[in-house]
DOFINU-106671 format. One record per residue: residue in one letter; x, y, z of N, C-alpha, C in turn. Coordinates in steps of 0.05 Angstrom, whole numbers, plus 5000, padded with zeros to 4 digits. Example, Ala and Ser with C-alpha at 12.3 -4.5 7.8 and 13.67 -1.06 7.14 Angstrom:
! DOFINU-106671
A526448865156524649105156526449345156S525749555142527349795143525850015157
***
This chain:
! DOFINU-106671
M641129932505643529782503643129492512K643929312496643529032502645828932520K645228782540647128662558646928362557L648928222547648927932548649727842576L648427632586648927542613651227352613L653327412629655427222635654627072660P655726832665655326722691656326922712T654926962733655127202750658027252757A657327792753660227832765660927952753I660328012750662728042752663128022723C665127732689665527732664663227612661L667827612646666327572625667527482600A675226592415676526632388674526692366I675226792347673326842325672126572317I673626362318672426092315672225962342S674425972357674425862384676426022400I675826082425677526242442680326132442T680625862442683325742444685025812420G683925912399685525962375686226252372C685926422393686326712388688626822403G690426662412692826772425693426622450E695726672462696626522485695926682511D695226532532694926652558697626652572S699426812563702126822574702927102581D705027122597705927382607707027542583G706427802584707627982565705928032540I703827862535702227912511700328142517F699928312497697928532498698528712522G701028732532701628902554700928802581I700328542584699628432610702228362625S702228442651704528372667703828152687N705828052701705327832719703427902742N703728142753702228202778700328442775E699528502751697728732747696028682722L693428722725691528682702689628912702E689329032678687629272675685429202655I682929242663680629182646678829422644H677829472619676129712614673429612605Q671329772612668729722602667229992601F664930002586663430242583660530192593E659530392607656830372618655230612608R652730562601650930772593648330762610V647730992621645231032636643831272624N641631212610640231422594642231542574N642731802576644631932557647331962568N647931842591650431872604652131622599V654631662590656431442583659031482598A660031272611662531282625664331052618R666931102619668930902616669930822644I669830562650670530462676673030292674E675130372687677630232686678130092713T678329832713678929682737681729562736E683229632756686029532757686429342781Y687129102775687728902796690728882798S691728912823694628862828694828712854D697228612859697528452884696628622908G694528532921693628662946691328842943E690628932920688429132918687129142891R684829282891683329342866682729642866D683329772843682730052840680830092816I678930282819677030332798677130632791E677330702765677330972756675131012736V673531222740671231272722671731532707T671431522681671731762664669031812649N667932042653665432112638666132162609I664532022592664932062563662732242552K660232192560657932352552656232402577G655332652580653632722603655132692629S653632612650654832592677653932332689Y655532132686655031872698655431882728D653431782743653531792772655431572782S657931642788659831452798660431472827S658631612842659131662870659231392885G661431362899661731122915662630872901I663230892874663830652859666530532868N668330702878670930602888670930552918T668630592930668530542959666030362965L665630162948663429982952663629842979P661429792993661529653018662729383015V663929273037664929003037662628813031S663128613014660928423007660728213028T658228153036657727933053657527683036I658727463045658727213032657227003049L655226873038653826663052653926403035A654626183048654725923035653625713054N653725473046652825253064654625243089D653425283112654925283138657125483138F656725723126658925913124657826203122E659026383137658626673133661326803133G661826993114664427123112664327373097T666627473087666827723073668727703049L668127853028669927883005670728183004E673328243008674228513009676128572986D676628832982678428922961681328932972Q682228712983684928692993685728392993Y688328342997689328072996688927942969I688728102948688328002921691027902910E690927682895693327582881692827592851V694827702836694627712807696927552795N696327372778698327212764697627222734S698827412720698227442692695227502688L693727312677690927352671689027232692T690127142715688527022736688527202760V686127272770685727432794684427252815T685827222838684827062859684227232883R681727202893680827362916679927172939P681127202962680327032984677727122998I676226933008673826983023674326873051Y674027053071674726983099672226933115G672226723132670026673149669826873172K667326933180666827113202667426973228N669127093245669826993271670926703269S672426653248673626383245676126413227N677626203226680026193209679426073182E676926013176676125883151676526073128R677425973106677826133082677525953057F676426073036676525943010676926152988D677926062965678626242943676626262921Y676426502910674626562887676526662865K676626522843678626582822677226642796V678326842782677426902755679826902736T679726742715681826742695680626852669Y681927052658680927192635682227072610R680526952593681426862567681527102548T683427102529683727332511682727272483L681627472471680627452443681627702428D683127652406684127872389681728002374L681228262379679028402366679928552341S682428542334683428692311681728622286G680628832274679028802249676128722254V675328672279672628592285670828842283D668428812270666529032269663828932278A661729102276659129032286657928782273T658728732248657628492234658628232245S660628242263661627992275659527862293Y657428012299655227902315652727892297Q651427662297648927632281646627552299K644527702298642127652315640327452300G639627242314637827042302634927102308N633126922298630326962303629626912332R631226752346630826702374633526752388P633426822414636026872428638026652426Q637026402427638926172425640126142397D639026292378640126282351642226502346D642626682365644626892361647326772359R649126892343651826792339653727022337G656226962343658427152337659627282361I661027502356662527652377661027912382F659927932406658328172414660228372427T660528612416662228822426660629072431D661929282441660629532445659929672418L661029582396660129682370657229602365N656329382378653529302377651829452397N653029532420651529692440651129972431Y653230102419653130382411652730392381T650230352373649630322344649930582328E650330802342650831062328653531062313I655330892322657930872309657530752281P658730872260658130792233658730492228N657030362211657530092203660230062190G661529842194664129792182666429882198T665930032220668130122237669329872251Q672029852249673429612259675229682282F675529502300677529532321680329532309P682129702320684829722309686529492319N688929462307690829262315691529292345G691829072359692529092387690129082405S687629092394685229082410684728792420V684028782445683528522458681128532476C679528312477677428302497678128072516Y676928092540677427902561674827752568V674927492567672627322574673127182600P671627252621672227142648671226852651V673026682661672326412669672526402699I670326342713670126352742670626082754D672226072775672825822788672725872819S670825742832670525782861670725512875E671925512899672225272914669525192927R667725382930665025332941662925492927A660425402927658225562918657525762939F656926012931656326222951654626442939F653326592957651826832950653427072960A653427292944654827542951652927782949F653127962968651428202967652628402987N651828662984652728863003650329053007N650829263023648629453030647429593006K648829612984647729732960645629552947K645529302955643629102943641129072960I640829232981638529202998636029292983T633829162988631229232975629329332996G627029422987625029523006622929313014Y623329073006621428863012621728763040S619428703053619528613081619928313084T619228163063619527873064620727773038L621927533038622927413014620627342995N618327273006616027212989615127462973D615327702986614627952972616628002950W619127952955621227982934620627802911V619827552916619227362895616927462878T614727542891612427642877613027872858A614628062868615328292852617128212829T619028032834620927942814619527782792E617627622799616127462779614627642760D613927892768612528072751614328252734R616928202736618828382722618328402692F617528182679617128182651614228142643G612428192663609628152657608927852653S607027792636606227522633607227392607N609127532594610027442568612427252568Q613427182592615727022593615426812615R615926562608615526342627617426372651V616326352675617926392699617926142716E620226082729620425862747621625972773T620425902796621226012822621925772840I624225802854624925612875625325762901I623725702921623925832947623225622969P625025562988627725662988629425522967F631225672955633125572935635325412950K636625552969638625422986638425553014M639225393034639425503061642425553066V643125793075645925863078646426013104G648926053111649626183136651125993154T652126103176653725943195652225693204N649625723209647925503217645825443196N646325523171644325503150641625613157E641725853170639325983181638026173161Y639326233139638226443120637126313095R634726403087633526303062634326463038T634426323015634826462990632626382970A632326532949630426472928631626522900K630726362881631526392853629126422836V629126632819627026672799628426662772R627526472755628726432729626626492707F627426662688625826722665627026582641R625526392629626526252606626726432581A628526362563628826522539626326522522T625826742508623526762489624626852462S622926902444623726982417625227242417N624827412437626227672437627727732463R627927532481629427572505631127332512I633527382523635227172532634227082559E635426862570634626772596635826952618Y634126992639635027152662634626992687N636627022706636326902732636827112753Y635027122773635127312795635227162821Y636827262840637127132866636527342888G634927252908634427412931635227272956I635827422977636727303002635527453026E634927303046633727403071636027403092F636827643101639127663119638727883139E638827803164638527993187636228193183R633928083178631328233176631228413151N633028373132632828523107632828333084I631828423061631828273036633728403017F635628243006637628342987637428202960N638128352939638728232914641528122916A642027882906644627752910645727642884D648327612883649627472861650227182871Y650026992853650526712860652726602843I654726492857657026362844656926062850D656925902830656725612834659525502839K659725262850662225132856663525032830G666225042829667624952806667825162785K668325082760668725262738666025332724T665625582720663325682705664325822680Q664025702657665225812632663025932614P663426172606661626292586662026172559S660426262540660826172512663626252502Q665026052490667626112479667826032450D665525992438665425912410663326082395S664226262378662426442364660826312343L661526062335659925922314657525782327R657625722353655525582366654025762386G654926002390653626182409654726462407V654526612428655426892428657626922449I659827042441662027112459661627402468D661327452493661027722503663827852505C664228062488666828192487666628482494T665428542517665128822525667128892548L668828702556671028762574673528772557V674928992556677129032536679629142548N681829142532684329262540684429562533E686629692540686829982537686630062507V687829912489687729982461684929992451A683429782457680629772448678929982462A679530032487677930232502678530512491D681030572485681630842473680130882447F680130672431678630682405675630722410L674430572428671630602433670930872445E672630972463672131242474672131452452D674031432434674031632412671531612394Q670631362389668331322372665731432387I665531372412663231462428663131762429R665431892434665532182436664732312409T665432172387665032292361662132252351Y660932022356658431952344655931932362V656431872387654131832405653132102416R650532142413649332402421647532352445
***
């Protein structure tokens, strides 16, 4: 299954996103203070539908097995995420969430301080009605790929020409953060004893066939900027897109981390000049995909 990389996290028009509908209350069943997003995950022969519901104050996740037995243990009880930034240590929790139509705002609170900053995701909408697998075209190089990439491209067992029904919508996340930060939790801990060991192993992830660039330390973060981070970047090749990996050294452990830059981070929103990742969808599209996966995926 191919996964296109969104700017970390978390997300994620046929000609241009701005031409595919309004980001207003009431469209596609969206309410002012509740947003429901669906996605599908495949691990080997196990496929699950994951429904995430954001409402004022909380986030709920429901997992439905479609094929096999997807290991969802603990998915709704993920540890609190540690947040490290320049001169800052804090936490991101599944509470105090604010939902305003298509915008989800989550506060990050400083440890042992009153400091706080906001992490915001606004979901742009794209009408998927009538879209099929041919809406995405693979080029000779990753940078030449074009179109709208959906789970019809991930689950190729579904017959060619199958189209999303009327009312199908995908959500493209636009991230906006008041500060740059790293996020990780205990599920991201690695077995490496030093950040240098993590870098060495990460650099070998694709063998010698992909150009790699490493920055260590990438940034110094924490209350007193006492923690080192590293970035390993794999440039795009003829058959791979670009990948970025981040590691962090925290309290004698090495973690894989997500990195969110300051300001707005926008994914591709123009299918004529790039690829729009449309694998986060509404209930109509998810019901359709679940039916197709149950019928055709073995």
